[in-house]
C-alpha positions as CSV (number, residue, x, y, z in Angstrom):
1,X,100.6,116.6,76.8
2,X,103.1,118.2,79.1
3,X,101.1,121.5,78.9
4,X,97.9,119.8,79.8
5,X,99.6,118.2,82.8
6,X,100.9,121.6,83.9
7,X,97.4,123.0,83.6
8,X,95.9,120.1,85.6
9,X,98.6,120.6,88.2
10,X,97.7,124.3,88.6
11,X,94.0,123.4,88.9
12,X,94.6,120.7,91.6
13,X,95.6,123.1,94.4
14,X,97.9,120.6,95.9
15,X,98.5,122.3,99.3
16,X,96.3,119.6,100.9
17,X,98.3,116.9,99.2
18,X,101.7,118.3,100.3
19,X,100.6,119.0,103.9
20,X,99.0,115.5,104.0
21,X,102.1,113.8,102.7
22,X,104.3,115.6,105.3
23,X,102.0,114.7,108.1
24,X,101.7,111.1,106.9
25,X,105.5,110.8,106.8
26,X,105.8,112.1,110.4
27,X,103.1,109.7,111.5
28,X,104.9,106.8,109.9
29,X,108.2,107.7,111.6
30,X,106.3,108.0,114.9
31,X,104.6,104.6,114.4
32,X,108.0,103.0,113.6
33,X,109.5,104.5,116.7
34,X,106.5,103.2,118.8
35,X,107.1,99.7,117.4
36,X,110.8,100.1,118.2
37,X,110.1,101.1,121.8
38,X,107.7,98.3,122.3
39,X,110.2,95.9,120.8
40,X,112.9,97.1,123.3
41,X,110.5,96.8,126.2
42,X,109.1,93.4,125.3
43,X,112.3,91.9,124.0
44,X,110.6,90.5,120.9
45,X,112.5,91.5,117.8
46,X,110.5,93.0,115.0
47,X,113.2,94.9,113.3
48,X,115.6,92.0,112.9
49,X,118.0,93.9,110.7
50,X,118.3,96.9,108.3
51,X,117.0,95.0,105.3
52,X,113.9,93.9,107.1
53,X,113.4,97.4,108.5
54,X,113.6,98.9,105.0
55,X,111.0,96.4,103.7
56,X,108.6,97.5,106.5
57,X,109.3,101.2,105.8
58,X,108.7,100.7,102.1
59,X,105.4,98.8,102.7
60,X,104.1,101.5,105.0
61,X,105.0,104.3,102.6
62,X,103.6,102.6,99.6
63,X,100.4,101.7,101.4
64,X,99.8,105.3,102.5
65,X,100.4,107.0,99.2
66,X,98.6,104.4,97.0
67,X,95.6,105.4,99.0
68,X,96.5,109.0,98.4
69,X,96.5,108.2,94.7
70,X,93.0,106.7,95.0
71,X,91.9,110.0,96.5
72,X,93.4,111.9,93.6
73,X,91.6,109.5,91.1
74,X,88.4,110.1,93.0
75,X,88.8,113.9,92.9
76,X,90.2,114.4,89.4
77,X,88.4,111.7,87.4
78,X,85.5,110.0,89.2
79,X,84.3,113.1,90.9
80,X,84.3,114.9,87.5
81,X,82.0,112.3,86.0
82,X,79.7,112.3,89.0
83,X,79.5,116.1,89.1
84,X,79.3,116.4,85.3
85,X,82.1,118.9,85.3
86,X,84.3,116.7,83.2
87,X,81.7,116.9,80.4
88,X,82.3,120.7,80.3
89,X,86.0,120.0,79.7
90,X,85.0,117.6,76.8
91,X,83.5,120.6,75.0
92,X,86.9,122.2,74.7
93,X,88.7,121.9,71.4
94,X,91.1,119.3,72.9
95,X,91.1,115.6,72.5
96,X,89.2,113.9,75.3
97,X,91.8,111.1,75.4
98,X,94.5,113.7,76.0
99,X,92.6,115.3,78.8
100,X,92.1,112.0,80.7
101,X,95.6,110.8,79.9
102,X,97.1,114.0,81.3
103,X,95.1,113.5,84.6
104,X,96.2,109.9,84.9
105,X,99.9,110.6,84.1
106,X,99.9,113.4,86.6
107,X,98.5,111.1,89.3
108,X,101.0,108.4,88.5
109,X,103.9,110.9,88.4
110,X,102.9,112.5,91.7
111,X,102.5,109.0,93.3
112,X,105.9,107.9,92.1
113,X,107.7,111.0,93.3
114,X,105.9,111.1,96.7
115,X,106.6,107.4,97.4
116,X,110.2,107.7,96.4
117,X,110.9,110.9,98.4
118,X,108.9,109.7,101.4
119,X,110.7,106.4,101.4
120,X,114.0,108.2,101.5
121,X,112.8,110.6,104.2
122,X,111.3,108.0,106.5
123,X,114.3,105.6,106.1
124,X,116.8,108.4,106.8
125,X,114.8,109.7,109.9
126,X,114.3,106.2,111.4
127,X,118.0,105.2,110.8
128,X,119.1,108.5,112.4
129,X,116.9,107.9,115.4
130,X,118.2,104.4,115.6
131,X,121.7,105.7,116.5
132,X,120.2,106.9,119.8
133,X,117.6,104.3,120.6
134,X,119.0,101.1,119.0
135,X,115.8,99.8,117.4
136,X,117.7,97.9,114.8
137,X,120.6,95.5,115.7
138,X,123.9,95.6,113.8
139,X,125.5,98.3,111.7
140,X,124.0,100.1,108.7
141,X,125.4,98.6,105.5
142,X,126.6,101.9,103.9
143,X,128.1,100.0,100.9
144,X,124.5,99.0,99.9
145,X,123.0,102.5,99.9
146,X,123.0,102.5,96.0
147,X,121.3,99.2,95.9
148,X,118.6,100.2,98.4
149,X,117.9,103.5,96.5
150,X,117.6,101.6,93.3
151,X,115.1,99.2,95.0
152,X,113.1,102.1,96.2
153,X,112.9,103.5,92.7
154,X,111.7,100.2,91.2
155,X,109.1,99.7,94.0
156,X,107.9,103.3,93.5
157,X,107.4,102.7,89.8
158,X,105.5,99.5,90.6
159,X,103.3,101.3,93.2
160,X,102.6,104.2,90.9
161,X,101.3,101.8,88.2
162,X,99.4,99.7,90.7
163,X,97.7,102.8,92.1
164,X,95.8,103.2,88.8
165,X,94.0,99.9,89.2
166,X,91.2,101.4,91.4
167,X,90.3,103.5,88.4
168,X,88.6,100.5,86.9
169,X,86.3,99.9,90.0
170,X,85.5,103.6,90.3
171,X,84.6,104.0,86.6
172,X,82.1,101.2,86.6
173,X,79.5,103.3,88.4
174,X,81.5,106.5,88.9
175,X,81.8,105.5,92.5
176,X,84.2,107.3,94.9
177,X,83.7,104.7,97.7
178,X,84.5,101.9,95.3
179,X,87.7,103.7,94.2
180,X,88.9,104.1,97.8
181,X,87.8,100.7,99.0
182,X,89.5,98.9,96.1
183,X,92.7,100.8,96.8
184,X,92.6,99.7,100.4
185,X,92.1,96.0,99.4
186,X,95.0,96.2,96.9
187,X,97.2,97.7,99.5
188,X,96.3,95.0,102.0
189,X,97.0,92.2,99.6
190,X,100.3,93.6,98.2
191,X,102.0,94.9,101.3
192,X,101.6,92.0,103.7
193,X,104.7,91.4,105.8
194,X,105.3,88.6,108.3
195,X,108.4,86.9,109.7
196,X,109.8,84.5,107.2
197,X,107.6,85.6,104.3
198,X,106.8,89.0,102.9
199,X,104.8,89.9,99.8
200,X,106.1,93.5,100.3
201,X,109.6,92.4,99.5
202,X,108.7,90.7,96.1
203,X,109.3,93.4,93.5
204,X,107.6,91.3,90.7
205,X,104.2,91.7,92.3
206,X,103.9,95.5,92.1
207,X,105.6,95.5,88.6
208,X,103.0,93.0,87.3
209,X,100.2,94.9,88.9
210,X,101.6,98.1,87.4
211,X,101.2,96.6,83.9
212,X,97.5,95.9,84.9
213,X,97.2,99.5,86.0
214,X,98.6,100.8,82.8
215,X,96.3,98.6,80.8
216,X,93.3,99.8,82.8
217,X,94.4,103.4,82.2
218,X,94.6,102.7,78.4
219,X,91.2,101.1,78.5
220,X,89.7,104.1,80.3
221,X,91.2,106.5,77.8
222,X,89.9,104.5,74.9
223,X,86.4,104.4,76.5
224,X,86.2,108.1,77.1
225,X,85.3,108.9,73.5
226,X,82.1,106.8,74.1
227,X,80.9,108.9,77.0
228,X,77.9,111.0,76.3
229,X,77.8,114.6,77.1
230,X,74.7,115.2,79.3
């Protein structure tokens, strides 16, 4: 399985993904700074503390890269069915289930890694800039760094599993738009954040949806044996 994942990784040509992830991270940092400047000018507190700020950062990062994951699903799985190229792979002396499983595991693994590293990068950059511009009131709780990193890991796991849910909608009619639109809807529902109540801070939601995403992946892998080679 690991060998298949390595082969898929080499075939993906991930330069666009890496450059897109870097650009997305810089845009997120810039957007957060813009919010901070507006907050300081208007006097209306949006970043009420470091914990609230990290929730917002996590929501933005997860939203971005769950949509990236939908693009990967569209390119590696749905696009293969639409273009019939995946049926050529099914003629290889390798289990179809393993081929699809390798693709989905690679997508989930990349999504987890990108979300976690991006969360660390964006948080570190924004907190560093805060020392000059004072977007966030109070002092950074250095004694809670380990707890925050652990939370980032758990949320990244949940987001990686949740990012597989659009596979179900895309596979119904091998539709790339349905894959992307369903990802946007899921992101909108799971990362809502407002003063006093935030779905983005409830870890059980992405973990529960991750179970759904894993089940959908299992269902898709089971169904692949029934696909006709045309």
